[in-house]
Phi, psi and omega in degrees: 000132187287157181293137180244154175293324180217131178256128184243138176276117199274072170228299181224156177177189179148195182293157179299136182265129181277138176265124185300158179298149176283145181265165177302144184280118177288151185264335188280153180269159182288146170263160175302139185248151175287158178297135178286154173288150183272114175236109184242159176296144175297150181299141179291147178288119180299141178300333180294341176278347182257315181250146172296140185305327185259020181236130179233127186225112174289138181299338177248030183298135174229001174213161176215158182211149176262123178243103185065235179269001186254140173259124183243113174264121189231163175274126181244129181227145173248150180193189181276086178213164185260340183229167176276130180246138178242133176219141180237124178230197182298329181279337182132208185270134173238132179242126177244131185224156173299158183298331187266357186288126177296147180298327178299325178291324177296312180296323179296319178295319180298319179293323179293326182258020187301320180299314179297314182299311183294323177298316180293323178295318178297318180294320179295321178296316180295322178299316179297321179295317179298318180293322179296319181288337180281350181297128187263134168259111188281112180202166178303127179095352181293150178246145179209170181263139173230113185052040175082358179253140182286136181229140174256138180265136178225129179280139181229089184302328182281352180054049184269061174208163192273336185283172183273115174077322183201156178213134178265126179251133179294157179303138180290324181221162177301133181095343177281164175266151167294153183236130173259113178272132176244136179278067181231154177295154181297335180261021179301144181287165178300321180296318179296317179295315179301312183297319180292317180294317182289330175298317177296316180298321180291325176295318177295321180300314181301317181291309184293317181299318179298320178298318182288323176297316180294332179287316188268334183303313178297325179295329180268353180070036180230163172234126177266153183282301180205161178255131174235141174273143173241167182242185192302145179177241184234009184223147172279329182186174178204160177229137180249158182295341177277003177092000178287131176250124175251128179233136179290128185297338181290349172302339181295343176286336192268166177296154186297328182293329176285319176301315180298326178298315180296319178301311180295320179303311183289320177297326180294335177292343176287346170268315185223115180276053179197186175243045180286167174305326179295322177299311182293332175297321178296314179302314185294335181300321182253349182218079183299334181263029184298330180296315179294321179293320178297319179297316179297322179295319180295331182267355184288140175257118185256132176301126185259327183066204180237000000 
């Protein structure tokens, strides 16, 4: 694989996310708060209510085939390649074939691989459903994940806590949730609540990510230049030849072992700007279970918001 100016880990990414300015520090301590009213996102519409269970249709489908009891409409492309390639993503099945391959041979391969194809289609459907249900409606009482732990958000119009803008309180008793207090009025709009909560999350992301980079960089024998936060898109992170590491701030929702995998992955690119066997050898030196962590990351549902 040829050398690239920037190697990106292909899950989430986007423009650098700005962390809002810090507000004046309040002096008063928090008082006990009443239980918040429960405002949760409406349940996501199951894909089974939209598509027939045994029907799969790619939005750019130009061919279809019956695999067992299922009809699969897929995107078919020809190109300069030597073998037939099958890939399943959020849109469905895509088949790429050499220019000279007969269509009958393509259909025969699909029937031979029908079990694999249908399994991947079901997993992609479940993944889309999980992501839809993970979409957060930011309001008083909403729950979300912070470093893999469930947290409840509570608005505090009087701002009766010591931290800037927001403060996380540990669970009062075993089985309770941690509570993130926001200094906002009870009638704050969803946009105001989202912006305040995400500002706090981004501040935590900057702090935690820097700690994890500083922890793993010496183990890998590298020095990174600077840390930049990125926002939603298609990548979890990226590394540049100048040593800049970009990490998606939404990683702060996930468990530390998944976050650490992305950190190690990007730092390892400072040795090898590719995904060669040598690159994966570097990753494995400090993280022998990286395959399992990568798999868990691919299956994680991250709150997306609006």
